[in-house]
PDB file of N, H, CA, C and O in Angstrom:
ATOM      1  N   UNK A   1       8.499  23.309 -45.571  1.00  0.00           N
ATOM      2  CA  UNK A   1       9.824  22.706 -45.629  1.00  0.00           C
ATOM      3  C   UNK A   1       9.969  21.935 -46.934  1.00  0.00           C
ATOM      4  O   UNK A   1       9.008  21.341 -47.422  1.00  0.00           O
ATOM      5  N   UNK A   2      11.171  21.947 -47.492  1.00  0.00           N
ATOM      6  H   UNK A   2      11.951  22.429 -47.095  1.00  0.00           H
ATOM      7  CA  UNK A   2      11.405  21.278 -48.762  1.00  0.00           C
ATOM      8  C   UNK A   2      11.550  19.778 -48.563  1.00  0.00           C
ATOM      9  O   UNK A   2      11.863  19.301 -47.472  1.00  0.00           O
ATOM     10  N   UNK A   3      11.317  19.060 -49.630  1.00  0.00           N
ATOM     11  H   UNK A   3      11.063  19.448 -50.516  1.00  0.00           H
ATOM     12  CA  UNK A   3      11.474  17.615 -49.622  1.00  0.00           C
ATOM     13  C   UNK A   3      12.952  17.266 -49.484  1.00  0.00           C
ATOM     14  O   UNK A   3      13.795  17.993 -50.010  1.00  0.00           O
ATOM     15  N   UNK A   4      13.299  16.169 -48.787  1.00  0.00           N
ATOM     16  H   UNK A   4      12.614  15.578 -48.359  1.00  0.00           H
ATOM     17  CA  UNK A   4      14.702  15.794 -48.665  1.00  0.00           C
ATOM     18  C   UNK A   4      15.307  15.286 -49.966  1.00  0.00           C
ATOM     19  O   UNK A   4      16.530  15.251 -50.107  1.00  0.00           O
ATOM     20  N   UNK A   5      14.472  14.896 -50.913  1.00  0.00           N
ATOM     21  H   UNK A   5      13.478  14.925 -50.799  1.00  0.00           H
ATOM     22  CA  UNK A   5      14.979  14.447 -52.208  1.00  0.00           C
ATOM     23  C   UNK A   5      14.488  15.408 -53.271  1.00  0.00           C
ATOM     24  O   UNK A   5      13.287  15.647 -53.401  1.00  0.00           O
ATOM     25  N   UNK A   6      15.420  15.956 -54.030  1.00  0.00           N
ATOM     26  H   UNK A   6      16.395  15.762 -53.924  1.00  0.00           H
ATOM     27  CA  UNK A   6      15.091  16.882 -55.104  1.00  0.00           C
ATOM     28  C   UNK A   6      15.233  16.118 -56.407  1.00  0.00           C
ATOM     29  O   UNK A   6      16.299  15.571 -56.687  1.00  0.00           O
ATOM     30  N   UNK A   7      14.190  16.071 -57.199  1.00  0.00           N
ATOM     31  H   UNK A   7      13.323  16.516 -56.972  1.00  0.00           H
ATOM     32  CA  UNK A   7      14.237  15.373 -58.475  1.00  0.00           C
ATOM     33  C   UNK A   7      14.153  16.387 -59.595  1.00  0.00           C
ATOM     34  O   UNK A   7      13.231  17.201 -59.630  1.00  0.00           O
ATOM     35  N   UNK A   8      15.095  16.345 -60.501  1.00  0.00           N
ATOM     36  H   UNK A   8      15.844  15.683 -60.472  1.00  0.00           H
ATOM     37  CA  UNK A   8      15.081  17.208 -61.679  1.00  0.00           C
ATOM     38  C   UNK A   8      15.242  16.315 -62.895  1.00  0.00           C
ATOM     39  O   UNK A   8      15.711  15.183 -62.774  1.00  0.00           O
ATOM     40  N   UNK A   9      14.865  16.800 -64.046  1.00  0.00           N
ATOM     41  H   UNK A   9      14.484  17.719 -64.144  1.00  0.00           H
ATOM     42  CA  UNK A   9      14.977  15.995 -65.259  1.00  0.00           C
ATOM     43  C   UNK A   9      16.334  16.228 -65.906  1.00  0.00           C
ATOM     44  O   UNK A   9      16.453  17.025 -66.837  1.00  0.00           O
ATOM     45  N   UNK A  10      17.363  15.533 -65.414  1.00  0.00           N
ATOM     46  H   UNK A  10      17.267  14.886 -64.658  1.00  0.00           H
ATOM     47  CA  UNK A  10      18.697  15.720 -65.971  1.00  0.00           C
ATOM     48  C   UNK A  10      19.695  14.678 -65.512  1.00  0.00           C
ATOM     49  O   UNK A  10      20.367  14.891 -64.503  1.00  0.00           O
ATOM     50  N   UNK A  11      19.817  13.586 -66.194  1.00  0.00           N
ATOM     51  H   UNK A  11      19.271  13.413 -67.014  1.00  0.00           H
ATOM     52  CA  UNK A  11      20.831  12.591 -65.851  1.00  0.00           C
ATOM     53  C   UNK A  11      22.210  13.036 -66.308  1.00  0.00           C
ATOM     54  O   UNK A  11      23.192  12.874 -65.584  1.00  0.00           O
ATOM     55  N   UNK A  12      22.284  13.586 -67.485  1.00  0.00           N
ATOM     56  H   UNK A  12      21.487  13.718 -68.073  1.00  0.00           H
ATOM     57  CA  UNK A  12      23.573  13.865 -68.093  1.00  0.00           C
ATOM     58  C   UNK A  12      24.408  14.893 -67.347  1.00  0.00           C
ATOM     59  O   UNK A  12      25.636  14.852 -67.424  1.00  0.00           O
ATOM     60  N   UNK A  13      23.778  15.812 -66.628  1.00  0.00           N
ATOM     61  H   UNK A  13      22.781  15.846 -66.565  1.00  0.00           H
ATOM     62  CA  UNK A  13      24.574  16.917 -66.093  1.00  0.00           C
ATOM     63  C   UNK A  13      25.592  16.487 -65.061  1.00  0.00           C
ATOM     64  O   UNK A  13      26.682  17.058 -65.012  1.00  0.00           O
ATOM     65  N   UNK A  14      25.279  15.495 -64.228  1.00  0.00           N
ATOM     66  H   UNK A  14      24.394  15.032 -64.268  1.00  0.00           H
ATOM     67  CA  UNK A  14      26.277  15.092 -63.241  1.00  0.00           C
ATOM     68  C   UNK A  14      26.482  13.580 -63.205  1.00  0.00           C
ATOM     69  O   UNK A  14      26.866  13.029 -62.174  1.00  0.00           O
ATOM     70  N   UNK A  15      26.228  12.916 -64.317  1.00  0.00           N
ATOM     71  H   UNK A  15      25.915  13.364 -65.155  1.00  0.00           H
ATOM     72  CA  UNK A  15      26.359  11.462 -64.326  1.00  0.00           C
ATOM     73  C   UNK A  15      27.781  11.013 -64.054  1.00  0.00           C
ATOM     74  O   UNK A  15      27.996   9.869 -63.652  1.00  0.00           O
ATOM     75  N   UNK A  16      28.760  11.884 -64.263  1.00  0.00           N
ATOM     76  H   UNK A  16      28.586  12.813 -64.589  1.00  0.00           H
ATOM     77  CA  UNK A  16      30.146  11.486 -64.063  1.00  0.00           C
ATOM     78  C   UNK A  16      30.638  11.750 -62.645  1.00  0.00           C
ATOM     79  O   UNK A  16      31.805  11.491 -62.354  1.00  0.00           O
ATOM     80  N   UNK A  17      29.790  12.255 -61.755  1.00  0.00           N
ATOM     81  H   UNK A  17      28.842  12.466 -61.991  1.00  0.00           H
ATOM     82  CA  UNK A  17      30.196  12.475 -60.375  1.00  0.00           C
ATOM     83  C   UNK A  17      29.913  11.218 -59.561  1.00  0.00           C
ATOM     84  O   UNK A  17      28.829  10.646 -59.671  1.00  0.00           O
ATOM     85  N   UNK A  18      30.874  10.780 -58.743  1.00  0.00           N
ATOM     86  H   UNK A  18      31.754  11.245 -58.654  1.00  0.00           H
ATOM     87  CA  UNK A  18      30.675   9.549 -57.985  1.00  0.00           C
ATOM     88  C   UNK A  18      29.630   9.704 -56.887  1.00  0.00           C
ATOM     89  O   UNK A  18      29.348  10.810 -56.425  1.00  0.00           O
ATOM     90  N   UNK A  19      29.069   8.583 -56.484  1.00  0.00           N
ATOM     91  H   UNK A  19      29.298   7.685 -56.859  1.00  0.00           H
ATOM     92  CA  UNK A  19      28.126   8.565 -55.377  1.00  0.00           C
ATOM     93  C   UNK A  19      28.779   9.171 -54.147  1.00  0.00           C
ATOM     94  O   UNK A  19      29.953   8.922 -53.871  1.00  0.00           O
ATOM     95  N   UNK A  20      28.025   9.958 -53.416  1.00  0.00           N
ATOM     96  H   UNK A  20      27.071  10.160 -53.639  1.00  0.00           H
ATOM     97  CA  UNK A  20      28.551  10.607 -52.222  1.00  0.00           C
ATOM     98  C   UNK A  20      29.097  11.994 -52.468  1.00  0.00           C
ATOM     99  O   UNK A  20      29.434  12.701 -51.518  1.00  0.00           O
ATOM    100  N   UNK A  21      29.192  12.406 -53.737  1.00  0.00           N
ATOM    101  H   UNK A  21      28.917  11.831 -54.509  1.00  0.00           H
ATOM    102  CA  UNK A  21      29.668  13.747 -54.048  1.00  0.00           C
ATOM    103  C   UNK A  21      28.716  14.771 -53.458  1.00  0.00           C
ATOM    104  O   UNK A  21      27.500  14.653 -53.613  1.00  0.00           O
ATOM    105  N   UNK A  22      29.262  15.780 -52.779  1.00  0.00           N
ATOM    106  H   UNK A  22      30.249  15.875 -52.653  1.00  0.00           H
ATOM    107  CA  UNK A  22      28.440  16.841 -52.220  1.00  0.00           C
ATOM    108  C   UNK A  22      28.628  18.107 -53.039  1.00  0.00           C
ATOM    109  O   UNK A  22      29.745  18.444 -53.431  1.00  0.00           O
ATOM    110  N   UNK A  23      27.538  18.800 -53.292  1.00  0.00           N
ATOM    111  H   UNK A  23      26.630  18.526 -52.973  1.00  0.00           H
ATOM    112  CA  UNK A  23      27.550  20.026 -54.082  1.00  0.00           C
ATOM    113  C   UNK A  23      26.754  21.093 -53.359  1.00  0.00           C
ATOM    114  O   UNK A  23      25.669  20.822 -52.844  1.00  0.00           O
ATOM    115  N   UNK A  24      27.289  22.308 -53.319  1.00  0.00           N
ATOM    116  H   UNK A  24      28.170  22.528 -53.738  1.00  0.00           H
ATOM    117  CA  UNK A  24      26.468  23.415 -52.831  1.00  0.00           C
ATOM    118  C   UNK A  24      25.484  23.777 -53.935  1.00  0.00           C
ATOM    119  O   UNK A  24      25.648  23.357 -55.080  1.00  0.00           O
ATOM    120  N   UNK A  25      24.474  24.546 -53.597  1.00  0.00           N
ATOM    121  H   UNK A  25      24.340  24.887 -52.666  1.00  0.00           H
ATOM    122  CA  UNK A  25      23.502  24.964 -54.607  1.00  0.00           C
ATOM    123  C   UNK A  25      24.201  25.703 -55.740  1.00  0.00           C
ATOM    124  O   UNK A  25      23.870  25.500 -56.908  1.00  0.00           O
ATOM    125  N   UNK A  26      25.169  26.563 -55.408  1.00  0.00           N
ATOM    126  H   UNK A  26      25.439  26.728 -54.459  1.00  0.00           H
ATOM    127  CA  UNK A  26      25.873  27.302 -56.460  1.00  0.00           C
ATOM    128  C   UNK A  26      26.749  26.373 -57.292  1.00  0.00           C
ATOM    129  O   UNK A  26      26.877  26.572 -58.500  1.00  0.00           O
ATOM    130  N   UNK A  27      27.361  25.352 -56.664  1.00  0.00           N
ATOM    131  H   UNK A  27      27.256  25.191 -55.683  1.00  0.00           H
ATOM    132  CA  UNK A  27      28.135  24.359 -57.422  1.00  0.00           C
ATOM    133  C   UNK A  27      27.236  23.605 -58.389  1.00  0.00           C
ATOM    134  O   UNK A  27      27.606  23.381 -59.542  1.00  0.00           O
ATOM    135  N   UNK A  28      26.050  23.214 -57.920  1.00  0.00           N
ATOM    136  H   UNK A  28      25.750  23.396 -56.984  1.00  0.00           H
ATOM    137  CA  UNK A  28      25.110  22.487 -58.769  1.00  0.00           C
ATOM    138  C   UNK A  28      24.696  23.341 -59.958  1.00  0.00           C
ATOM    139  O   UNK A  28      24.613  22.847 -61.083  1.00  0.00           O
ATOM    140  N   UNK A  29      24.437  24.613 -59.715  1.00  0.00           N
ATOM    141  H   UNK A  29      24.504  25.014 -58.802  1.00  0.00           H
ATOM    142  CA  UNK A  29      24.074  25.523 -60.803  1.00  0.00           C
ATOM    143  C   UNK A  29      25.229  25.680 -61.789  1.00  0.00           C
ATOM    144  O   UNK A  29      25.018  25.661 -63.002  1.00  0.00           O
ATOM    145  N   UNK A  30      26.455  25.836 -61.269  1.00  0.00           N
ATOM    146  H   UNK A  30      26.627  25.851 -60.284  1.00  0.00           H
ATOM    147  CA  UNK A  30      27.621  26.009 -62.136  1.00  0.00           C
ATOM    148  C   UNK A  30      27.877  24.758 -62.970  1.00  0.00           C
ATOM    149  O   UNK A  30      28.102  24.850 -64.176  1.00  0.00           O
ATOM    150  N   UNK A  31      27.843  23.582 -62.328  1.00  0.00           N
ATOM    151  H   UNK A  31      27.660  23.507 -61.348  1.00  0.00           H
ATOM    152  CA  UNK A  31      28.065  22.333 -63.055  1.00  0.00           C
ATOM    153  C   UNK A  31      27.007  22.122 -64.124  1.00  0.00           C
ATOM    154  O   UNK A  31      27.306  21.643 -65.218  1.00  0.00           O
ATOM    155  N   UNK A  32      25.771  22.481 -63.806  1.00  0.00           N
ATOM    156  H   UNK A  32      25.528  22.871 -62.918  1.00  0.00           H
ATOM    157  CA  UNK A  32      24.687  22.368 -64.772  1.00  0.00           C
ATOM    158  C   UNK A  32      24.949  23.262 -65.969  1.00  0.00           C
ATOM    159  O   UNK A  32      24.844  22.824 -67.115  1.00  0.00           O
ATOM    160  N   UNK A  33      25.289  24.514 -65.706  1.00  0.00           N
ATOM    161  H   UNK A  33      25.374  24.870 -64.775  1.00  0.00           H
ATOM    162  CA  UNK A  33      25.545  25.466 -66.787  1.00  0.00           C
ATOM    163  C   UNK A  33      26.720  25.015 -67.645  1.00  0.00           C
ATOM    164  O   UNK A  33      26.672  25.130 -68.870  1.00  0.00           O
ATOM    165  N   UNK A  34      27.776  24.502 -67.014  1.00  0.00           N
ATOM    166  H   UNK A  34      27.815  24.408 -66.020  1.00  0.00           H
ATOM    167  CA  UNK A  34      28.939  24.029 -67.772  1.00  0.00           C
ATOM    168  C   UNK A  34      28.557  22.918 -68.736  1.00  0.00           C
ATOM    169  O   UNK A  34      28.995  22.911 -69.886  1.00  0.00           O
ATOM    170  N   UNK A  35      27.742  21.979 -68.270  1.00  0.00           N
ATOM    171  H   UNK A  35      27.386  21.985 -67.335  1.00  0.00           H
ATOM    172  CA  UNK A  35      27.375  20.850 -69.115  1.00  0.00           C
ATOM    173  C   UNK A  35      26.346  21.218 -70.171  1.00  0.00           C
ATOM    174  O   UNK A  35      26.330  20.637 -71.256  1.00  0.00           O
ATOM    175  N   UNK A  36      25.486  22.182 -69.859  1.00  0.00           N
ATOM    176  H   UNK A  36      25.498  22.654 -68.978  1.00  0.00           H
ATOM    177  CA  UNK A  36      24.470  22.582 -70.827  1.00  0.00           C
ATOM    178  C   UNK A  36      25.001  23.553 -71.863  1.00  0.00           C
ATOM    179  O   UNK A  36      24.708  23.431 -73.053  1.00  0.00           O
ATOM    180  N   UNK A  37      25.781  24.514 -71.407  1.00  0.00           N
ATOM    181  H   UNK A  37      26.019  24.614 -70.440  1.00  0.00           H
ATOM    182  CA  UNK A  37      26.162  25.620 -72.280  1.00  0.00           C
ATOM    183  C   UNK A  37      27.658  25.702 -72.548  1.00  0.00           C
ATOM    184  O   UNK A  37      28.094  26.526 -73.351  1.00  0.00           O
ATOM    185  N   UNK A  38      28.452  24.862 -71.890  1.00  0.00           N
ATOM    186  H   UNK A  38      28.098  24.192 -71.237  1.00  0.00           H
ATOM    187  CA  UNK A  38      29.893  24.882 -72.094  1.00  0.00           C
ATOM    188  C   UNK A  38      30.595  25.996 -71.348  1.00  0.00           C
ATOM    189  O   UNK A  38      31.812  26.142 -71.460  1.00  0.00           O
ATOM    190  N   UNK A  39      29.856  26.779 -70.595  1.00  0.00           N
ATOM    191  H   UNK A  39      28.868  26.660 -70.505  1.00  0.00           H
ATOM    192  CA  UNK A  39      30.448  27.861 -69.818  1.00  0.00           C
ATOM    193  C   UNK A  39      29.566  28.146 -68.617  1.00  0.00           C
ATOM    194  O   UNK A  39      28.353  27.942 -68.663  1.00  0.00           O
ATOM    195  N   UNK A  40      30.172  28.610 -67.558  1.00  0.00           N
ATOM    196  H   UNK A  40      31.158  28.775 -67.521  1.00  0.00           H
ATOM    197  CA  UNK A  40      29.403  29.005 -66.378  1.00  0.00           C
ATOM    198  C   UNK A  40      29.133  30.497 -66.452  1.00  0.00           C
ATOM    199  O   UNK A  40      29.951  31.244 -66.988  1.00  0.00           O
ATOM    200  N   UNK A  41      28.006  30.943 -65.925  1.00  0.00           N
ATOM    201  H   UNK A  41      27.342  30.336 -65.489  1.00  0.00           H
ATOM    202  CA  UNK A  41      27.737  32.378 -65.915  1.00  0.00           C
ATOM    203  C   UNK A  41      28.825  33.123 -65.146  1.00  0.00           C
ATOM    204  O   UNK A  41      29.309  32.634 -64.125  1.00  0.00           O
ATOM    205  N   UNK A  42      29.201  34.274 -65.620  1.00  0.00           N
ATOM    206  H   UNK A  42      28.808  34.671 -66.450  1.00  0.00           H
ATOM    207  CA  UNK A  42      30.233  35.079 -64.972  1.00  0.00           C
ATOM    208  C   UNK A  42      29.557  36.133 -64.108  1.00  0.00           C
ATOM    209  O   UNK A  42      28.684  36.864 -64.576  1.00  0.00           O
ATOM    210  N   UNK A  43      29.965  36.207 -62.839  1.00  0.00           N
ATOM    211  H   UNK A  43      30.675  35.614 -62.459  1.00  0.00           H
ATOM    212  CA  UNK A  43      29.461  37.246 -61.963  1.00  0.00           C
ATOM    213  C   UNK A  43      28.165  36.917 -61.256  1.00  0.00           C
ATOM    214  O   UNK A  43      27.802  37.600 -60.298  1.00  0.00           O
ATOM    215  N   UNK A  44      27.460  35.900 -61.692  1.00  0.00           N
ATOM    216  H   UNK A  44      27.754  35.344 -62.470  1.00  0.00           H
ATOM    217  CA  UNK A  44      26.222  35.495 -61.018  1.00  0.00           C
ATOM    218  C   UNK A  44      25.877  34.077 -61.442  1.00  0.00           C
ATOM    219  O   UNK A  44      26.393  33.579 -62.443  1.00  0.00           O
ATOM    220  N   UNK A  45      25.015  33.435 -60.692  1.00  0.00           N
ATOM    221  H   UNK A  45      24.595  33.840 -59.879  1.00  0.00           H
ATOM    222  CA  UNK A  45      24.562  32.107 -61.081  1.00  0.00           C
ATOM    223  C   UNK A  45      23.150  32.208 -61.622  1.00  0.00           C
ATOM    224  O   UNK A  45      22.311  32.932 -61.086  1.00  0.00           O
ATOM    225  N   UNK A  46      22.908  31.486 -62.672  1.00  0.00           N
ATOM    226  H   UNK A  46      23.589  30.898 -63.107  1.00  0.00           H
ATOM    227  CA  UNK A  46      21.587  31.444 -63.286  1.00  0.00           C
ATOM    228  C   UNK A  46      20.621  30.761 -62.317  1.00  0.00           C
ATOM    229  O   UNK A  46      20.982  29.747 -61.720  1.00  0.00           O
ATOM    230  N   UNK A  47      19.408  31.284 -62.142  1.00  0.00           N
ATOM    231  H   UNK A  47      19.115  32.108 -62.626  1.00  0.00           H
ATOM    232  CA  UNK A  47      18.454  30.616 -61.252  1.00  0.00           C
ATOM    233  C   UNK A  47      18.240  29.168 -61.681  1.00  0.00           C
ATOM    234  O   UNK A  47      18.126  28.881 -62.873  1.00  0.00           O
ATOM    235  N   UNK A  48      18.186  28.259 -60.716  1.00  0.00           N
ATOM    236  H   UNK A  48      18.279  28.492 -59.747  1.00  0.00           H
ATOM    237  CA  UNK A  48      18.067  26.846 -61.046  1.00  0.00           C
ATOM    238  C   UNK A  48      16.798  26.555 -61.823  1.00  0.00           C
ATOM    239  O   UNK A  48      16.789  25.652 -62.660  1.00  0.00           O
ATOM    240  N   UNK A  49      15.725  27.293 -61.571  1.00  0.00           N
ATOM    241  H   UNK A  49      15.732  28.026 -60.891  1.00  0.00           H
ATOM    242  CA  UNK A  49      14.476  27.052 -62.308  1.00  0.00           C
ATOM    243  C   UNK A  49      14.662  27.311 -63.793  1.00  0.00           C
ATOM    244  O   UNK A  49      14.020  26.662 -64.619  1.00  0.00           O
ATOM    245  N   UNK A  50      15.542  28.262 -64.149  1.00  0.00           N
ATOM    246  H   UNK A  50      16.063  28.790 -63.478  1.00  0.00           H
ATOM    247  CA  UNK A  50      15.828  28.533 -65.560  1.00  0.00           C
ATOM    248  C   UNK A  50      16.578  27.344 -66.154  1.00  0.00           C
ATOM    249  O   UNK A  50      16.271  26.899 -67.259  1.00  0.00           O
ATOM    250  N   UNK A  51      17.563  26.833 -65.417  1.00  0.00           N
ATOM    251  H   UNK A  51      17.812  27.194 -64.519  1.00  0.00           H
ATOM    252  CA  UNK A  51      18.317  25.674 -65.891  1.00  0.00           C
ATOM    253  C   UNK A  51      17.431  24.434 -65.978  1.00  0.00           C
ATOM    254  O   UNK A  51      17.582  23.627 -66.895  1.00  0.00           O
ATOM    255  N   UNK A  52      16.517  24.282 -65.040  1.00  0.00           N
ATOM    256  H   UNK A  52      16.395  24.938 -64.295  1.00  0.00           H
ATOM    257  CA  UNK A  52      15.668  23.088 -65.018  1.00  0.00           C
ATOM    258  C   UNK A  52      14.861  22.950 -66.294  1.00  0.00           C
ATOM    259  O   UNK A  52      14.619  21.838 -66.763  1.00  0.00           O
ATOM    260  N   UNK A  53      14.444  24.070 -66.854  1.00  0.00           N
ATOM    261  H   UNK A  53      14.640  24.973 -66.472  1.00  0.00           H
ATOM    262  CA  UNK A  53      13.696  24.000 -68.118  1.00  0.00           C
ATOM    263  C   UNK A  53      14.572  23.429 -69.229  1.00  0.00           C
ATOM    264  O   UNK A  53      14.092  22.692 -70.090  1.00  0.00           O
ATOM    265  N   UNK A  54      15.858  23.773 -69.204  1.00  0.00           N
ATOM    266  H   UNK A  54      16.248  24.372 -68.504  1.00  0.00           H
ATOM    267  CA  UNK A  54      16.780  23.269 -70.215  1.00  0.00           C
ATOM    268  C   UNK A  54      17.106  21.787 -69.998  1.00  0.00           C
ATOM    269  O   UNK A  54      17.468  21.083 -70.940  1.00  0.00           O
ATOM    270  N   UNK A  55      16.975  21.323 -68.758  1.00  0.00           N
ATOM    271  H   UNK A  55      16.681  21.895 -67.993  1.00  0.00           H
ATOM    272  CA  UNK A  55      17.379  19.962 -68.414  1.00  0.00           C
ATOM    273  C   UNK A  55      16.402  18.893 -68.882  1.00  0.00           C
ATOM    274  O   UNK A  55      16.762  17.719 -68.958  1.00  0.00           O
ATOM    275  N   UNK A  56      15.189  19.277 -69.192  1.00  0.00           N
ATOM    276  H   UNK A  56      14.896  20.232 -69.130  1.00  0.00           H
ATOM    277  CA  UNK A  56      14.155  18.310 -69.548  1.00  0.00           C
ATOM    278  C   UNK A  56      14.582  17.411 -70.695  1.00  0.00           C
ATOM    279  O   UNK A  56      14.130  16.270 -70.783  1.00  0.00           O
ATOM    280  N   UNK A  57      15.434  17.898 -71.567  1.00  0.00           N
ATOM    281  H   UNK A  57      15.802  18.825 -71.496  1.00  0.00           H
ATOM    282  CA  UNK A  57      15.884  17.112 -72.726  1.00  0.00           C
ATOM    283  C   UNK A  57      16.969  16.101 -72.383  1.00  0.00           C
ATOM    284  O   UNK A  57      17.257  15.212 -73.185  1.00  0.00           O
ATOM    285  N   UNK A  58      17.567  16.218 -71.220  1.00  0.00           N
ATOM    286  H   UNK A  58      17.333  16.940 -70.568  1.00  0.00           H
ATOM    287  CA  UNK A  58      18.755  15.428 -70.924  1.00  0.00           C
ATOM    288  C   UNK A  58      18.501  14.110 -70.200  1.00  0.00           C
ATOM    289  O   UNK A  58      19.381  13.249 -70.192  1.00  0.00           O
ATOM    290  N   UNK A  59      17.359  13.926 -69.607  1.00  0.00           N
ATOM    291  H   UNK A  59      16.644  14.625 -69.614  1.00  0.00           H
ATOM    292  CA  UNK A  59      17.116  12.690 -68.878  1.00  0.00           C
ATOM    293  C   UNK A  59      16.577  12.970 -67.500  1.00  0.00           C
ATOM    294  O   UNK A  59      15.674  13.791 -67.341  1.00  0.00           O
ATOM    295  N   UNK A  60      17.121  12.296 -66.488  1.00  0.00           N
ATOM    296  H   UNK A  60      17.855  11.629 -66.617  1.00  0.00           H
ATOM    297  CA  UNK A  60      16.608  12.430 -65.128  1.00  0.00           C
ATOM    298  C   UNK A  60      17.764  12.424 -64.146  1.00  0.00           C
ATOM    299  O   UNK A  60      18.715  11.657 -64.301  1.00  0.00           O
ATOM    300  N   UNK A  61      17.684  13.270 -63.145  1.00  0.00           N
ATOM    301  H   UNK A  61      16.911  13.892 -63.018  1.00  0.00           H
ATOM    302  CA  UNK A  61      18.722  13.387 -62.132  1.00  0.00           C
ATOM    303  C   UNK A  61      18.076  13.397 -60.762  1.00  0.00           C
ATOM    304  O   UNK A  61      17.091  14.103 -60.547  1.00  0.00           O
ATOM    305  N   UNK A  62      18.611  12.630 -59.840  1.00  0.00           N
ATOM    306  H   UNK A  62      19.411  12.056 -60.015  1.00  0.00           H
ATOM    307  CA  UNK A  62      18.130  12.673 -58.465  1.00  0.00           C
ATOM    308  C   UNK A  62      19.304  13.046 -57.574  1.00  0.00           C
ATOM    309  O   UNK A  62      20.359  12.415 -57.628  1.00  0.00           O
ATOM    310  N   UNK A  63      19.117  14.069 -56.758  1.00  0.00           N
ATOM    311  H   UNK A  63      18.260  14.582 -56.714  1.00  0.00           H
ATOM    312  CA  UNK A  63      20.096  14.438 -55.744  1.00  0.00           C
ATOM    313  C   UNK A  63      19.368  14.535 -54.414  1.00  0.00           C
ATOM    314  O   UNK A  63      18.179  14.851 -54.361  1.00  0.00           O
ATOM    315  N   UNK A  64      20.096  14.258 -53.345  1.00  0.00           N
ATOM    316  H   UNK A  64      21.062  14.001 -53.388  1.00  0.00           H
ATOM    317  CA  UNK A  64      19.533  14.351 -52.006  1.00  0.00           C
ATOM    318  C   UNK A  64      19.900  15.714 -51.445  1.00  0.00           C
ATOM    319  O   UNK A  64      21.065  16.110 -51.485  1.00  0.00           O
ATOM    320  N   UNK A  65      18.916  16.430 -50.926  1.00  0.00           N
ATOM    321  H   UNK A  65      17.970  16.108 -50.894  1.00  0.00           H
ATOM    322  CA  UNK A  65      19.180  17.737 -50.337  1.00  0.00           C
ATOM    323  C   UNK A  65      19.615  17.529 -48.895  1.00  0.00           C
ATOM    324  O   UNK A  65      18.827  17.091 -48.057  1.00  0.00           O
ATOM    325  N   UNK A  66      20.877  17.847 -48.612  1.00  0.00           N
ATOM    326  H   UNK A  66      21.517  18.203 -49.293  1.00  0.00           H
ATOM    327  CA  UNK A  66      21.445  17.662 -47.281  1.00  0.00           C
ATOM    328  C   UNK A  66      21.199  18.873 -46.385  1.00  0.00           C
ATOM    329  O   UNK A  66      21.242  18.758 -45.160  1.00  0.00           O
ATOM    330  N   UNK A  67      20.949  20.000 -46.975  1.00  0.00           N
ATOM    331  H   UNK A  67      20.915  20.093 -47.970  1.00  0.00           H
ATOM    332  CA  UNK A  67      20.706  21.236 -46.228  1.00  0.00           C
ATOM    333  C   UNK A  67      20.098  22.251 -47.162  1.00  0.00           C
ATOM    334  O   UNK A  67      19.821  21.941 -48.321  1.00  0.00           O
ATOM    335  N   UNK A  68      19.884  23.472 -46.672  1.00  0.00           N
ATOM    336  H   UNK A  68      20.109  23.724 -45.730  1.00  0.00           H
ATOM    337  CA  UNK A  68      19.245  24.488 -47.512  1.00  0.00           C
ATOM    338  C   UNK A  68      19.987  24.755 -48.822  1.00  0.00           C
ATOM    339  O   UNK A  68      19.361  25.071 -49.834  1.00  0.00           O
ATOM    340  N   UNK A  69      21.313  24.630 -48.809  1.00  0.00           N
ATOM    341  H   UNK A  69      21.821  24.373 -47.987  1.00  0.00           H
ATOM    342  CA  UNK A  69      22.085  24.908 -50.024  1.00  0.00           C
ATOM    343  C   UNK A  69      23.105  23.814 -50.322  1.00  0.00           C
ATOM    344  O   UNK A  69      24.088  24.070 -51.018  1.00  0.00           O
ATOM    345  N   UNK A  70      22.893  22.600 -49.811  1.00  0.00           N
ATOM    346  H   UNK A  70      22.094  22.392 -49.246  1.00  0.00           H
ATOM    347  CA  UNK A  70      23.842  21.510 -50.032  1.00  0.00           C
ATOM    348  C   UNK A  70      23.114  20.292 -50.573  1.00  0.00           C
ATOM    349  O   UNK A  70      22.103  19.862 -50.017  1.00  0.00           O
ATOM    350  N   UNK A  71      23.636  19.735 -51.669  1.00  0.00           N
ATOM    351  H   UNK A  71      24.457  20.084 -52.121  1.00  0.00           H
ATOM    352  CA  UNK A  71      23.045  18.569 -52.315  1.00  0.00           C
ATOM    353  C   UNK A  71      24.087  17.465 -52.403  1.00  0.00           C
ATOM    354  O   UNK A  71      25.284  17.746 -52.460  1.00  0.00           O
ATOM    355  N   UNK A  72      23.643  16.213 -52.413  1.00  0.00           N
ATOM    356  H   UNK A  72      22.671  15.985 -52.367  1.00  0.00           H
ATOM    357  CA  UNK A  72      24.547  15.073 -52.520  1.00  0.00           C
ATOM    358  C   UNK A  72      24.011  14.127 -53.578  1.00  0.00           C
ATOM    359  O   UNK A  72      22.808  13.877 -53.657  1.00  0.00           O
ATOM    360  N   UNK A  73      24.934  13.595 -54.404  1.00  0.00           N
ATOM    361  H   UNK A  73      25.911  13.798 -54.341  1.00  0.00           H
ATOM    362  CA  UNK A  73      24.566  12.579 -55.387  1.00  0.00           C
ATOM    363  C   UNK A  73      24.400  11.269 -54.625  1.00  0.00           C
ATOM    364  O   UNK A  73      25.355  10.802 -54.004  1.00  0.00           O
ATOM    365  N   UNK A  74      23.198  10.655 -54.656  1.00  0.00           N
ATOM    366  H   UNK A  74      22.422  11.035 -55.160  1.00  0.00           H
ATOM    367  CA  UNK A  74      22.993   9.419 -53.886  1.00  0.00           C
ATOM    368  C   UNK A  74      23.777   8.246 -54.454  1.00  0.00           C
ATOM    369  O   UNK A  74      23.708   7.140 -53.918  1.00  0.00           O
TER     370      UNK A  74
END
């Protein structure tokens, strides 16, 4: 079973979302891609592990995993 708290190295990607914001896994991937690359992938979502490598330069991000595909900004 996965940890209830998912920690990634990326403060900048969702720092502007208020506390309590809920994101699906695909929303999190899309928002990440938008902030990193200025565009979201068309037709598919980039695997989060690929994005996570890019996030290391941005800082630190903590989201709470509410379900298998739902995350919340604490």
